[in-house]
Gaussian input, Z-matrix of N, CA and C with variables (Angstrom, degrees):
# hf/3-21g

backbone

0 1
 N
 C     1     B1
 C     2     B2     1     A1
 N     3     B3     2     A2     1     D1
 C     4     B4     3     A3     2     D2
 C     5     B5     4     A4     3     D3
 N     6     B6     5     A5     4     D4
 C     7     B7     6     A6     5     D5
 C     8     B8     7     A7     6     D6
 N     9     B9     8     A8     7     D7
 C    10    B10     9     A9     8     D8
 C    11    B11    10    A10     9     D9
 N    12    B12    11    A11    10    D10
 C    13    B13    12    A12    11    D11
 C    14    B14    13    A13    12    D12
 N    15    B15    14    A14    13    D13
 C    16    B16    15    A15    14    D14
 C    17    B17    16    A16    15    D15
 N    18    B18    17    A17    16    D16
 C    19    B19    18    A18    17    D17
 C    20    B20    19    A19    18    D18
 N    21    B21    20    A20    19    D19
 C    22    B22    21    A21    20    D20
 C    23    B23    22    A22    21    D21
 N    24    B24    23    A23    22    D22
 C    25    B25    24    A24    23    D23
 C    26    B26    25    A25    24    D24
 N    27    B27    26    A26    25    D25
 C    28    B28    27    A27    26    D26
 C    29    B29    28    A28    27    D27
 N    30    B30    29    A29    28    D28
 C    31    B31    30    A30    29    D29
 C    32    B32    31    A31    30    D30
 N    33    B33    32    A32    31    D31
 C    34    B34    33    A33    32    D32
 C    35    B35    34    A34    33    D33
 N    36    B36    35    A35    34    D34
 C    37    B37    36    A36    35    D35
 C    38    B38    37    A37    36    D36
 N    39    B39    38    A38    37    D37
 C    40    B40    39    A39    38    D38
 C    41    B41    40    A40    39    D39
 N    42    B42    41    A41    40    D40
 C    43    B43    42    A42    41    D41
 C    44    B44    43    A43    42    D42
 N    45    B45    44    A44    43    D43
 C    46    B46    45    A45    44    D44
 C    47    B47    46    A46    45    D45
 N    48    B48    47    A47    46    D46
 C    49    B49    48    A48    47    D47
 C    50    B50    49    A49    48    D48
 N    51    B51    50    A50    49    D49
 C    52    B52    51    A51    50    D50
 C    53    B53    52    A52    51    D51
 N    54    B54    53    A53    52    D52
 C    55    B55    54    A54    53    D53
 C    56    B56    55    A55    54    D54
 N    57    B57    56    A56    55    D55
 C    58    B58    57    A57    56    D56
 C    59    B59    58    A58    57    D57
 N    60    B60    59    A59    58    D58
 C    61    B61    60    A60    59    D59
 C    62    B62    61    A61    60    D60
 N    63    B63    62    A62    61    D61
 C    64    B64    63    A63    62    D62
 C    65    B65    64    A64    63    D63
 N    66    B66    65    A65    64    D64
 C    67    B67    66    A66    65    D65
 C    68    B68    67    A67    66    D66
 N    69    B69    68    A68    67    D67
 C    70    B70    69    A69    68    D68
 C    71    B71    70    A70    69    D69
 N    72    B72    71    A71    70    D70
 C    73    B73    72    A72    71    D71
 C    74    B74    73    A73    72    D72
 N    75    B75    74    A74    73    D73
 C    76    B76    75    A75    74    D74
 C    77    B77    76    A76    75    D75
 N    78    B78    77    A77    76    D76
 C    79    B79    78    A78    77    D77
 C    80    B80    79    A79    78    D78
 N    81    B81    80    A80    79    D79
 C    82    B82    81    A81    80    D80
 C    83    B83    82    A82    81    D81
 N    84    B84    83    A83    82    D82
 C    85    B85    84    A84    83    D83
 C    86    B86    85    A85    84    D84
 N    87    B87    86    A86    85    D85
 C    88    B88    87    A87    86    D86
 C    89    B89    88    A88    87    D87
 N    90    B90    89    A89    88    D88
 C    91    B91    90    A90    89    D89
 C    92    B92    91    A91    90    D90
 N    93    B93    92    A92    91    D91
 C    94    B94    93    A93    92    D92
 C    95    B95    94    A94    93    D93
 N    96    B96    95    A95    94    D94
 C    97    B97    96    A96    95    D95
 C    98    B98    97    A97    96    D96
 N    99    B99    98    A98    97    D97
 C   100   B100    99    A99    98    D98
 C   101   B101   100   A100    99    D99
 N   102   B102   101   A101   100   D100
 C   103   B103   102   A102   101   D101
 C   104   B104   103   A103   102   D102
 N   105   B105   104   A104   103   D103
 C   106   B106   105   A105   104   D104
 C   107   B107   106   A106   105   D105
 N   108   B108   107   A107   106   D106
 C   109   B109   108   A108   107   D107
 C   110   B110   109   A109   108   D108
 N   111   B111   110   A110   109   D109
 C   112   B112   111   A111   110   D110
 C   113   B113   112   A112   111   D111
 N   114   B114   113   A113   112   D112
 C   115   B115   114   A114   113   D113
 C   116   B116   115   A115   114   D114
 N   117   B117   116   A116   115   D115
 C   118   B118   117   A117   116   D116
 C   119   B119   118   A118   117   D117
 N   120   B120   119   A119   118   D118
 C   121   B121   120   A120   119   D119
 C   122   B122   121   A121   120   D120
 N   123   B123   122   A122   121   D121
 C   124   B124   123   A123   122   D122
 C   125   B125   124   A124   123   D123
 N   126   B126   125   A125   124   D124
 C   127   B127   126   A126   125   D125
 C   128   B128   127   A127   126   D126
 N   129   B129   128   A128   127   D127
 C   130   B130   129   A129   128   D128
 C   131   B131   130   A130   129   D129
 N   132   B132   131   A131   130   D130
 C   133   B133   132   A132   131   D131
 C   134   B134   133   A133   132   D132
 N   135   B135   134   A134   133   D133
 C   136   B136   135   A135   134   D134
 C   137   B137   136   A136   135   D135
 N   138   B138   137   A137   136   D136
 C   139   B139   138   A138   137   D137
 C   140   B140   139   A139   138   D138
 N   141   B141   140   A140   139   D139
 C   142   B142   141   A141   140   D140
 C   143   B143   142   A142   141   D141
 N   144   B144   143   A143   142   D142
 C   145   B145   144   A144   143   D143
 C   146   B146   145   A145   144   D144
 N   147   B147   146   A146   145   D145
 C   148   B148   147   A147   146   D146
 C   149   B149   148   A148   147   D147
 N   150   B150   149   A149   148   D148
 C   151   B151   150   A150   149   D149
 C   152   B152   151   A151   150   D150
 N   153   B153   152   A152   151   D151
 C   154   B154   153   A153   152   D152
 C   155   B155   154   A154   153   D153
 N   156   B156   155   A155   154   D154
 C   157   B157   156   A156   155   D155
 C   158   B158   157   A157   156   D156
 N   159   B159   158   A158   157   D157
 C   160   B160   159   A159   158   D158
 C   161   B161   160   A160   159   D159
 N   162   B162   161   A161   160   D160
 C   163   B163   162   A162   161   D161
 C   164   B164   163   A163   162   D162
 N   165   B165   164   A164   163   D163
 C   166   B166   165   A165   164   D164
 C   167   B167   166   A166   165   D165
 N   168   B168   167   A167   166   D166
 C   169   B169   168   A168   167   D167
 C   170   B170   169   A169   168   D168
 N   171   B171   170   A170   169   D169
 C   172   B172   171   A171   170   D170
 C   173   B173   172   A172   171   D171
 N   174   B174   173   A173   172   D172
 C   175   B175   174   A174   173   D173
 C   176   B176   175   A175   174   D174
 N   177   B177   176   A176   175   D175
 C   178   B178   177   A177   176   D176
 C   179   B179   178   A178   177   D177
 N   180   B180   179   A179   178   D178
 C   181   B181   180   A180   179   D179
 C   182   B182   181   A181   180   D180
 N   183   B183   182   A182   181   D181
 C   184   B184   183   A183   182   D182
 C   185   B185   184   A184   183   D183
 N   186   B186   185   A185   184   D184
 C   187   B187   186   A186   185   D185
 C   188   B188   187   A187   186   D186
 N   189   B189   188   A188   187   D187
 C   190   B190   189   A189   188   D188
 C   191   B191   190   A190   189   D189
 N   192   B192   191   A191   190   D190
 C   193   B193   192   A192   191   D191
 C   194   B194   193   A193   192   D192
 N   195   B195   194   A194   193   D193
 C   196   B196   195   A195   194   D194
 C   197   B197   196   A196   195   D195
 N   198   B198   197   A197   196   D196
 C   199   B199   198   A198   197   D197
 C   200   B200   199   A199   198   D198
 N   201   B201   200   A200   199   D199
 C   202   B202   201   A201   200   D200
 C   203   B203   202   A202   201   D201
 N   204   B204   203   A203   202   D202
 C   205   B205   204   A204   203   D203
 C   206   B206   205   A205   204   D204
 N   207   B207   206   A206   205   D205
 C   208   B208   207   A207   206   D206
 C   209   B209   208   A208   207   D207
 N   210   B210   209   A209   208   D208
 C   211   B211   210   A210   209   D209
 C   212   B212   211   A211   210   D210
 N   213   B213   212   A212   211   D211
 C   214   B214   213   A213   212   D212
 C   215   B215   214   A214   213   D213
 N   216   B216   215   A215   214   D214
 C   217   B217   216   A216   215   D215
 C   218   B218   217   A217   216   D216
 N   219   B219   218   A218   217   D217
 C   220   B220   219   A219   218   D218
 C   221   B221   220   A220   219   D219
 N   222   B222   221   A221   220   D220
 C   223   B223   222   A222   221   D221
 C   224   B224   223   A223   222   D222
 N   225   B225   224   A224   223   D223
 C   226   B226   225   A225   224   D224
 C   227   B227   226   A226   225   D225
 N   228   B228   227   A227   226   D226
 C   229   B229   228   A228   227   D227
 C   230   B230   229   A229   228   D228
 N   231   B231   230   A230   229   D229
 C   232   B232   231   A231   230   D230
 C   233   B233   232   A232   231   D231
 N   234   B234   233   A233   232   D232
 C   235   B235   234   A234   233   D233
 C   236   B236   235   A235   234   D234
 N   237   B237   236   A236   235   D235
 C   238   B238   237   A237   236   D236
 C   239   B239   238   A238   237   D237
 N   240   B240   239   A239   238   D238
 C   241   B241   240   A240   239   D239
 C   242   B242   241   A241   240   D240
 N   243   B243   242   A242   241   D241
 C   244   B244   243   A243   242   D242
 C   245   B245   244   A244   243   D243
 N   246   B246   245   A245   244   D244
 C   247   B247   246   A246   245   D245
 C   248   B248   247   A247   246   D246
 N   249   B249   248   A248   247   D247
 C   250   B250   249   A249   248   D248
 C   251   B251   250   A250   249   D249
 N   252   B252   251   A251   250   D250
 C   253   B253   252   A252   251   D251
 C   254   B254   253   A253   252   D252
 N   255   B255   254   A254   253   D253
 C   256   B256   255   A255   254   D254
 C   257   B257   256   A256   255   D255
 N   258   B258   257   A257   256   D256
 C   259   B259   258   A258   257   D257
 C   260   B260   259   A259   258   D258
 N   261   B261   260   A260   259   D259
 C   262   B262   261   A261   260   D260
 C   263   B263   262   A262   261   D261
 N   264   B264   263   A263   262   D262
 C   265   B265   264   A264   263   D263
 C   266   B266   265   A265   264   D264
 N   267   B267   266   A266   265   D265
 C   268   B268   267   A267   266   D266
 C   269   B269   268   A268   267   D267
 N   270   B270   269   A269   268   D268
 C   271   B271   270   A270   269   D269
 C   272   B272   271   A271   270   D270
 N   273   B273   272   A272   271   D271
 C   274   B274   273   A273   272   D272
 C   275   B275   274   A274   273   D273
 N   276   B276   275   A275   274   D274
 C   277   B277   276   A276   275   D275
 C   278   B278   277   A277   276   D276
 N   279   B279   278   A278   277   D277
 C   280   B280   279   A279   278   D278
 C   281   B281   280   A280   279   D279
 N   282   B282   281   A281   280   D280
 C   283   B283   282   A282   281   D281
 C   284   B284   283   A283   282   D282
 N   285   B285   284   A284   283   D283
 C   286   B286   285   A285   284   D284
 C   287   B287   286   A286   285   D285
 N   288   B288   287   A287   286   D286
 C   289   B289   288   A288   287   D287
 C   290   B290   289   A289   288   D288
 N   291   B291   290   A290   289   D289
 C   292   B292   291   A291   290   D290
 C   293   B293   292   A292   291   D291
 N   294   B294   293   A293   292   D292
 C   295   B295   294   A294   293   D293
 C   296   B296   295   A295   294   D294
 N   297   B297   296   A296   295   D295
 C   298   B298   297   A297   296   D296
 C   299   B299   298   A298   297   D297
 N   300   B300   299   A299   298   D298
 C   301   B301   300   A300   299   D299
 C   302   B302   301   A301   300   D300

   B1=1.3623
   B2=1.5444
   B3=1.3097
   B4=1.4408
   B5=1.5907
   B6=1.2686
   B7=1.5402
   B8=1.4800
   B9=1.3308
   B10=1.4626
   B11=1.4668
   B12=1.3711
   B13=1.4088
   B14=1.4820
   B15=1.3829
   B16=1.4338
   B17=1.6999
   B18=1.3456
   B19=1.4708
   B20=1.3921
   B21=1.2884
   B22=1.4464
   B23=1.4211
   B24=1.2150
   B25=1.5494
   B26=1.4645
   B27=1.3491
   B28=1.5356
   B29=1.5001
   B30=1.3110
   B31=1.4878
   B32=1.5944
   B33=1.2635
   B34=1.5252
   B35=1.5486
   B36=1.1436
   B37=1.4265
   B38=1.5840
   B39=1.3088
   B40=1.5138
   B41=1.4964
   B42=1.3350
   B43=1.5151
   B44=1.4808
   B45=1.3306
   B46=1.5188
   B47=1.5574
   B48=1.2554
   B49=1.4393
   B50=1.5789
   B51=1.4097
   B52=1.4921
   B53=1.5717
   B54=1.2321
   B55=1.4682
   B56=1.5823
   B57=1.2632
   B58=1.5725
   B59=1.4725
   B60=1.2796
   B61=1.5475
   B62=1.5669
   B63=1.2975
   B64=1.4821
   B65=1.5896
   B66=1.2103
   B67=1.5553
   B68=1.5375
   B69=1.4161
   B70=1.4629
   B71=1.5953
   B72=1.4500
   B73=1.4799
   B74=1.4653
   B75=1.3610
   B76=1.4320
   B77=1.5203
   B78=1.3568
   B79=1.5135
   B80=1.4609
   B81=1.2720
   B82=1.5239
   B83=1.5366
   B84=1.3243
   B85=1.4849
   B86=1.4445
   B87=1.3559
   B88=1.4330
   B89=1.5124
   B90=1.2673
   B91=1.4493
   B92=1.5627
   B93=1.3429
   B94=1.4670
   B95=1.4827
   B96=1.3925
   B97=1.4776
   B98=1.6128
   B99=1.3731
   B100=1.4826
   B101=1.4543
   B102=1.4219
   B103=1.4045
   B104=1.5750
   B105=1.2429
   B106=1.4977
   B107=1.5952
   B108=1.3111
   B109=1.3609
   B110=1.6704
   B111=1.2586
   B112=1.4297
   B113=1.5640
   B114=1.2447
   B115=1.4423
   B116=1.5347
   B117=1.3192
   B118=1.4370
   B119=1.4541
   B120=1.2460
   B121=1.5316
   B122=1.4399
   B123=1.3419
   B124=1.3407
   B125=1.5753
   B126=1.2997
   B127=1.5822
   B128=1.5312
   B129=1.3062
   B130=1.5201
   B131=1.5041
   B132=1.3505
   B133=1.4035
   B134=1.4985
   B135=1.3328
   B136=1.4382
   B137=1.4525
   B138=1.2914
   B139=1.5059
   B140=1.5671
   B141=1.2971
   B142=1.4393
   B143=1.5371
   B144=1.2561
   B145=1.4744
   B146=1.5825
   B147=1.2984
   B148=1.4525
   B149=1.4488
   B150=1.4007
   B151=1.3203
   B152=1.5168
   B153=1.3818
   B154=1.4525
   B155=1.4880
   B156=1.4489
   B157=1.4016
   B158=1.5654
   B159=1.2804
   B160=1.4401
   B161=1.5413
   B162=1.2349
   B163=1.4905
   B164=1.5657
   B165=1.3179
   B166=1.5076
   B167=1.4772
   B168=1.2756
   B169=1.4431
   B170=1.5170
   B171=1.3787
   B172=1.4295
   B173=1.5541
   B174=1.3470
   B175=1.4361
   B176=1.5165
   B177=1.2643
   B178=1.4267
   B179=1.6233
   B180=1.2814
   B181=1.5346
   B182=1.4636
   B183=1.3194
   B184=1.4616
   B185=1.6109
   B186=1.2204
   B187=1.4625
   B188=1.5178
   B189=1.3011
   B190=1.3901
   B191=1.5362
   B192=1.3541
   B193=1.4669
   B194=1.5339
   B195=1.3197
   B196=1.5870
   B197=1.5779
   B198=1.2383
   B199=1.5696
   B200=1.5183
   B201=1.3145
   B202=1.5265
   B203=1.5185
   B204=1.2912
   B205=1.4775
   B206=1.4413
   B207=1.3293
   B208=1.4179
   B209=1.4863
   B210=1.4097
   B211=1.3846
   B212=1.4529
   B213=1.3369
   B214=1.5458
   B215=1.5929
   B216=1.2614
   B217=1.4731
   B218=1.5457
   B219=1.4185
   B220=1.4560
   B221=1.5110
   B222=1.2023
   B223=1.5686
   B224=1.4510
   B225=1.4133
   B226=1.5367
   B227=1.5139
   B228=1.3034
   B229=1.5234
   B230=1.5938
   B231=1.3172
   B232=1.4408
   B233=1.4980
   B234=1.3353
   B235=1.4934
   B236=1.5525
   B237=1.3392
   B238=1.4098
   B239=1.6156
   B240=1.3628
   B241=1.4082
   B242=1.4816
   B243=1.3615
   B244=1.4609
   B245=1.5447
   B246=1.1910
   B247=1.4656
   B248=1.4933
   B249=1.2978
   B250=1.4580
   B251=1.5179
   B252=1.2579
   B253=1.5337
   B254=1.5341
   B255=1.2634
   B256=1.5256
   B257=1.5476
   B258=1.3516
   B259=1.5662
   B260=1.6478
   B261=1.3011
   B262=1.4825
   B263=1.4855
   B264=1.3116
   B265=1.4698
   B266=1.5375
   B267=1.4321
   B268=1.3779
   B269=1.5738
   B270=1.3195
   B271=1.4493
   B272=1.5804
   B273=1.3347
   B274=1.4441
   B275=1.5343
   B276=1.2907
   B277=1.4003
   B278=1.5589
   B279=1.3137
   B280=1.5328
   B281=1.6093
   B282=1.4574
   B283=1.5234
   B284=1.5154
   B285=1.2392
   B286=1.4273
   B287=1.5889
   B288=1.2665
   B289=1.4288
   B290=1.5143
   B291=1.3406
   B292=1.4082
   B293=1.5976
   B294=1.2378
   B295=1.4235
   B296=1.4218
   B297=1.2966
   B298=1.4963
   B299=1.5113
   B300=1.1638
   B301=1.4980
   B302=1.5321
   A1=108.18
   A2=113.54
   A3=115.74
   A4=107.60
   A5=115.20
   A6=116.74
   A7=102.98
   A8=116.99
   A9=122.05
   A10=109.76
   A11=117.94
   A12=120.98
   A13=105.62
   A14=115.81
   A15=123.54
   A16=104.81
   A17=110.96
   A18=111.07
   A19=111.89
   A20=117.02
   A21=133.91
   A22=107.93
   A23=124.56
   A24=117.73
   A25=107.85
   A26=115.42
   A27=119.76
   A28=110.61
   A29=116.44
   A30=119.18
   A31=106.70
   A32=118.84
   A33=126.08
   A34=110.69
   A35=122.81
   A36=126.00
   A37=109.62
   A38=110.48
   A39=115.53
   A40=112.62
   A41=116.51
   A42=121.32
   A43=114.00
   A44=114.56
   A45=121.96
   A46=107.89
   A47=121.04
   A48=129.49
   A49=110.99
   A50=108.96
   A51=118.33
   A52=106.78
   A53=119.20
   A54=118.97
   A55=109.96
   A56=115.11
   A57=120.58
   A58=107.21
   A59=117.22
   A60=126.70
   A61=106.98
   A62=116.68
   A63=124.08
   A64=106.25
   A65=116.55
   A66=121.56
   A67=107.23
   A68=118.28
   A69=120.29
   A70=111.26
   A71=114.52
   A72=114.46
   A73=113.27
   A74=116.98
   A75=120.65
   A76=106.72
   A77=120.30
   A78=119.73
   A79=106.42
   A80=121.82
   A81=126.69
   A82=107.50
   A83=115.57
   A84=121.65
   A85=107.97
   A86=124.05
   A87=132.86
   A88=110.59
   A89=120.47
   A90=123.83
   A91=118.37
   A92=114.69
   A93=116.01
   A94=112.77
   A95=111.96
   A96=112.55
   A97=105.46
   A98=112.44
   A99=115.56
   A100=106.61
   A101=111.29
   A102=123.02
   A103=108.58
   A104=116.51
   A105=129.16
   A106=107.01
   A107=122.05
   A108=124.49
   A109=105.81
   A110=121.06
   A111=122.00
   A112=112.48
   A113=116.62
   A114=119.90
   A115=113.20
   A116=120.49
   A117=128.30
   A118=112.03
   A119=118.84
   A120=132.77
   A121=116.31
   A122=120.92
   A123=122.70
   A124=112.53
   A125=112.59
   A126=120.23
   A127=105.57
   A128=110.44
   A129=115.54
   A130=108.65
   A131=123.54
   A132=126.47
   A133=110.61
   A134=117.11
   A135=118.66
   A136=118.36
   A137=118.60
   A138=126.46
   A139=106.96
   A140=122.12
   A141=120.51
   A142=109.49
   A143=116.92
   A144=122.37
   A145=107.22
   A146=118.36
   A147=119.06
   A148=118.80
   A149=112.93
   A150=120.67
   A151=122.79
   A152=112.54
   A153=119.01
   A154=112.59
   A155=116.42
   A156=115.47
   A157=110.30
   A158=121.82
   A159=120.88
   A160=108.63
   A161=117.06
   A162=119.48
   A163=111.88
   A164=113.37
   A165=121.17
   A166=109.30
   A167=119.91
   A168=126.79
   A169=112.03
   A170=117.42
   A171=124.03
   A172=115.56
   A173=111.38
   A174=113.81
   A175=117.29
   A176=119.07
   A177=125.42
   A178=114.21
   A179=114.13
   A180=119.92
   A181=108.38
   A182=115.88
   A183=120.27
   A184=113.10
   A185=120.18
   A186=124.15
   A187=110.84
   A188=123.58
   A189=120.26
   A190=109.52
   A191=116.22
   A192=123.61
   A193=106.33
   A194=110.11
   A195=117.41
   A196=109.29
   A197=108.17
   A198=117.43
   A199=106.51
   A200=112.68
   A201=117.50
   A202=109.82
   A203=116.17
   A204=119.13
   A205=110.00
   A206=121.13
   A207=129.92
   A208=106.44
   A209=122.57
   A210=129.11
   A211=111.44
   A212=117.35
   A213=117.41
   A214=107.81
   A215=113.26
   A216=120.52
   A217=113.61
   A218=114.78
   A219=111.91
   A220=109.72
   A221=122.11
   A222=123.24
   A223=109.21
   A224=115.20
   A225=116.92
   A226=108.11
   A227=120.11
   A228=121.59
   A229=108.69
   A230=113.84
   A231=118.04
   A232=114.39
   A233=117.57
   A234=121.34
   A235=106.17
   A236=122.22
   A237=127.25
   A238=102.71
   A239=112.14
   A240=117.75
   A241=112.36
   A242=116.60
   A243=119.88
   A244=109.85
   A245=119.50
   A246=120.95
   A247=106.15
   A248=112.56
   A249=120.23
   A250=109.09
   A251=114.35
   A252=126.13
   A253=102.49
   A254=114.38
   A255=119.11
   A256=108.23
   A257=105.63
   A258=113.15
   A259=100.20
   A260=110.98
   A261=123.08
   A262=104.15
   A263=114.31
   A264=122.13
   A265=110.67
   A266=116.28
   A267=123.06
   A268=113.60
   A269=117.29
   A270=117.45
   A271=107.61
   A272=113.35
   A273=123.01
   A274=112.32
   A275=119.22
   A276=119.87
   A277=109.54
   A278=113.11
   A279=117.45
   A280=103.38
   A281=106.31
   A282=110.00
   A283=115.41
   A284=117.38
   A285=120.97
   A286=102.14
   A287=115.85
   A288=122.83
   A289=109.91
   A290=120.19
   A291=124.39
   A292=108.21
   A293=117.94
   A294=122.81
   A295=113.71
   A296=122.84
   A297=123.65
   A298=114.69
   A299=123.07
   A300=126.24
   A301=109.74
   D1=152.17
   D2=177.66
   D3=-120.64
   D4=142.94
   D5=-179.05
   D6=-117.65
   D7=124.19
   D8=175.30
   D9=-105.35
   D10=145.43
   D11=175.00
   D12=-129.20
   D13=124.84
   D14=-178.54
   D15=-115.88
   D16=142.34
   D17=-179.89
   D18=-151.05
   D19=154.45
   D20=178.57
   D21=-124.83
   D22=98.81
   D23=-179.34
   D24=-122.33
   D25=151.20
   D26=-177.87
   D27=-73.57
   D28=131.44
   D29=179.21
   D30=-130.05
   D31=28.91
   D32=175.50
   D33=-73.65
   D34=-21.57
   D35=-176.42
   D36=-123.74
   D37=162.63
   D38=179.53
   D39=-65.94
   D40=-36.21
   D41=173.24
   D42=-63.34
   D43=-41.63
   D44=-177.94
   D45=-67.96
   D46=-41.54
   D47=176.29
   D48=-55.10
   D49=-53.60
   D50=179.85
   D51=-58.64
   D52=-50.13
   D53=-173.54
   D54=-65.54
   D55=-40.46
   D56=175.99
   D57=-56.71
   D58=-49.94
   D59=-177.52
   D60=-58.37
   D61=-47.68
   D62=-177.70
   D63=-61.74
   D64=-41.34
   D65=-175.95
   D66=-68.91
   D67=-46.07
   D68=178.51
   D69=-64.26
   D70=-36.18
   D71=172.43
   D72=-60.82
   D73=-44.80
   D74=-176.38
   D75=-57.73
   D76=-46.11
   D77=-174.98
   D78=-63.88
   D79=-46.32
   D80=-177.55
   D81=-54.95
   D82=-48.43
   D83=-173.31
   D84=-68.92
   D85=-27.20
   D86=-176.88
   D87=-83.86
   D88=0.19
   D89=178.48
   D90=97.80
   D91=4.82
   D92=176.16
   D93=-79.30
   D94=146.51
   D95=175.17
   D96=-108.88
   D97=148.22
   D98=179.43
   D99=-83.48
   D100=128.85
   D101=174.79
   D102=-94.41
   D103=-45.84
   D104=173.86
   D105=-139.88
   D106=174.93
   D107=-166.25
   D108=-65.90
   D109=-36.39
   D110=177.59
   D111=-113.42
   D112=22.38
   D113=175.82
   D114=-129.11
   D115=113.34
   D116=178.58
   D117=-114.54
   D118=154.73
   D119=179.73
   D120=-139.98
   D121=140.43
   D122=166.47
   D123=-144.27
   D124=162.97
   D125=-177.85
   D126=-89.00
   D127=134.06
   D128=175.96
   D129=-128.04
   D130=145.34
   D131=-179.44
   D132=-90.15
   D133=69.26
   D134=177.08
   D135=100.28
   D136=179.71
   D137=-171.98
   D138=-68.57
   D139=-40.46
   D140=-177.26
   D141=-63.94
   D142=-43.59
   D143=-179.31
   D144=-64.12
   D145=-41.47
   D146=172.95
   D147=-54.62
   D148=-49.04
   D149=169.94
   D150=-53.91
   D151=-41.44
   D152=175.28
   D153=-65.05
   D154=-40.18
   D155=-178.17
   D156=-77.68
   D157=-28.46
   D158=173.58
   D159=-65.09
   D160=-38.12
   D161=176.88
   D162=-62.28
   D163=-40.50
   D164=178.08
   D165=-63.09
   D166=-45.94
   D167=176.32
   D168=-58.41
   D169=-49.33
   D170=171.63
   D171=-49.73
   D172=-49.47
   D173=176.02
   D174=-60.27
   D175=-26.95
   D176=-175.35
   D177=-104.06
   D178=14.34
   D179=-179.41
   D180=-63.58
   D181=135.17
   D182=166.06
   D183=-64.06
   D184=156.21
   D185=-175.18
   D186=-66.77
   D187=-28.97
   D188=177.48
   D189=-136.37
   D190=170.05
   D191=-169.21
   D192=93.65
   D193=-175.86
   D194=-179.03
   D195=-132.10
   D196=148.65
   D197=-178.79
   D198=-136.79
   D199=129.89
   D200=175.02
   D201=-121.49
   D202=152.50
   D203=171.99
   D204=-126.10
   D205=156.49
   D206=-171.76
   D207=-145.79
   D208=123.57
   D209=174.01
   D210=-97.55
   D211=125.20
   D212=175.38
   D213=-132.97
   D214=157.12
   D215=173.72
   D216=-70.90
   D217=165.68
   D218=173.69
   D219=-68.33
   D220=-33.85
   D221=175.79
   D222=-54.99
   D223=-51.45
   D224=-176.57
   D225=-66.85
   D226=-34.85
   D227=178.75
   D228=-63.45
   D229=-43.61
   D230=-178.18
   D231=-63.40
   D232=-13.69
   D233=-174.26
   D234=-99.26
   D235=4.45
   D236=179.32
   D237=-68.02
   D238=142.59
   D239=175.68
   D240=-121.67
   D241=139.28
   D242=176.29
   D243=-95.22
   D244=115.75
   D245=179.71
   D246=-112.36
   D247=121.95
   D248=179.07
   D249=-117.14
   D250=145.95
   D251=172.20
   D252=-89.54
   D253=-142.18
   D254=174.79
   D255=-65.71
   D256=131.51
   D257=-167.21
   D258=-78.38
   D259=134.25
   D260=172.02
   D261=-83.01
   D262=143.94
   D263=-178.46
   D264=-60.31
   D265=-29.89
   D266=179.28
   D267=-85.49
   D268=-13.32
   D269=-172.66
   D270=-78.38
   D271=133.33
   D272=-179.89
   D273=-126.65
   D274=131.12
   D275=171.51
   D276=-74.59
   D277=123.99
   D278=-177.41
   D279=-60.71
   D280=146.94
   D281=173.90
   D282=-65.85
   D283=154.44
   D284=-175.60
   D285=-75.70
   D286=145.50
   D287=-174.64
   D288=-113.91
   D289=122.23
   D290=177.31
   D291=-83.77
   D292=124.09
   D293=176.44
   D294=-110.42
   D295=113.30
   D296=168.90
   D297=-94.54
   D298=121.81
   D299=-179.61
   D300=-113.02

């Protein structure tokens, strides 16, 4: 299973930027990989692990903004397509990750 976390956090103030950065750091430290700036994903070993990680995200929510989670299977994740317009020199395709369960 894959667990996605999507978020839109206010960054118009110094405090807002600090809280958003803290939330992104929590996600990275908890094993999520960044797919886009506000989209993170991680592998979970079934529904119980998904619920555990959703609870961890919930405990680390910033006070404002919104956060959504989405659970998908490996097969659904494998059907994701990366669509690029003109390639930016900084744009990199993430390396493929081998997951052994």
